[in-house]
C-alpha positions in Angstrom: -0.2 0.2 0.0 1.5 3.1 -1.1 1.1 6.3 1.3 1.4 8.5 -1.8 -1.9 7.5 -3.2 -3.9 7.6 -0.3 -6.0 4.3 -0.9 -8.5 3.0 1.2 -6.0 0.3 2.3 -3.5 3.0 3.6 -6.3 5.0 5.4 -7.3 1.6 7.2 -3.6 1.2 8.4 -3.7 4.7 9.8 -6.9 4.0 11.4 -5.5 0.7 12.7 -2.3 2.4 13.8 -4.3 4.8 15.9 -6.4 2.3 17.7 -3.1 0.1 18.2 -0.4 2.3 18.9 2.5 -0.2 18.7 1.4 -1.1 15.0 2.9 1.9 14.1 6.3 1.2 15.7 5.9 -2.4 13.8 5.2 -0.3 10.4 8.5 1.6 10.9 10.5 -1.2 11.6 9.0 -3.6 8.6 7.5 -1.1 6.3 3.8 -0.8 5.0 2.4 -4.1 4.0 1.3 -4.5 0.3 -1.8 -6.3 1.4 -3.9 -6.3 4.4 -6.7 -8.8 5.6 -8.8 -8.7 8.3 -11.0 -11.1 10.1 -12.8 -11.9 13.4 -13.3 -15.2 15.3 -14.7 -15.3 18.7 -13.3 -12.5 20.9 -10.4 -11.6 18.5 -9.6 -9.3 15.6 -6.9 -10.9 13.6 -4.8 -8.7 10.9 -2.8 -10.5 8.2 -0.2 -8.4 6.8 1.3 -9.3 3.6 4.9 -8.2 2.1 5.1 -10.2 -1.1 8.4 -8.6 -1.9 9.7 -10.6 0.8 7.3 -13.4 0.3 6.4 -12.9 4.1 2.8 -12.6 6.1 2.8 -11.4 9.7 -0.2 -11.9 11.6 -1.5 -9.8 14.6 -4.2 -10.7 17.1 -6.1 -8.1 19.3 -8.6 -9.0 22.0 -11.9 -7.5 21.1 -12.5 -6.5 24.9 -11.3 -2.9 24.0 -7.6 -3.5 24.8 -5.0 -1.8 22.4 -2.4 -4.6 22.8 -1.5 -6.6 19.7 0.2 -10.1 19.9 2.2 -10.7 16.7 3.4 -14.1 15.1 5.4 -14.7 12.1 6.7 -14.3 9.9 5.2 -17.0 7.7 6.1 -17.4 3.9 3.6 -16.7 1.4 3.0 -19.7 -0.7 2.5 -19.6 -4.6 -1.1 -19.8 -4.3 -1.5 -17.2 -2.1 0.8 -14.8 -4.0 -1.3 -15.5 -7.1 -4.6 -14.8 -5.3 -3.5 -11.6 -4.0 -2.1 -10.3 -7.4 -5.4 -11.3 -9.0 -7.6 -9.5 -6.1 -5.2 -6.4 -7.1 -5.7 -6.5 -10.7 -9.5 -7.4 -10.6 -8.9 -10.6 -12.4 -9.7 -12.9 -9.6 -13.5 -13.3 -10.5 -16.0 -13.9 -8.1 -15.1 -14.4 -4.7 -17.4 -16.9 -2.9 
């Protein structure tokens, strides 16, 4: 995600950095991710930060109780299939997502 274009993804990362201050420090260390995915399960929010240039993904987990702490894991390797899917989503050639 490029800060110059002020994309929705970049704005979302800014909002998340405001909610989770240590995320800003993570971005200073690792740089901004090219792709972001979010999901929720039970009492947790998960952020998937994809860095295709280094073929790595980091996962952040936040307790949805209102605390601003994140737990980090990774890096995990990005598989060829994941990389292909991410690129298709970016170019709009992924077709319908079920």
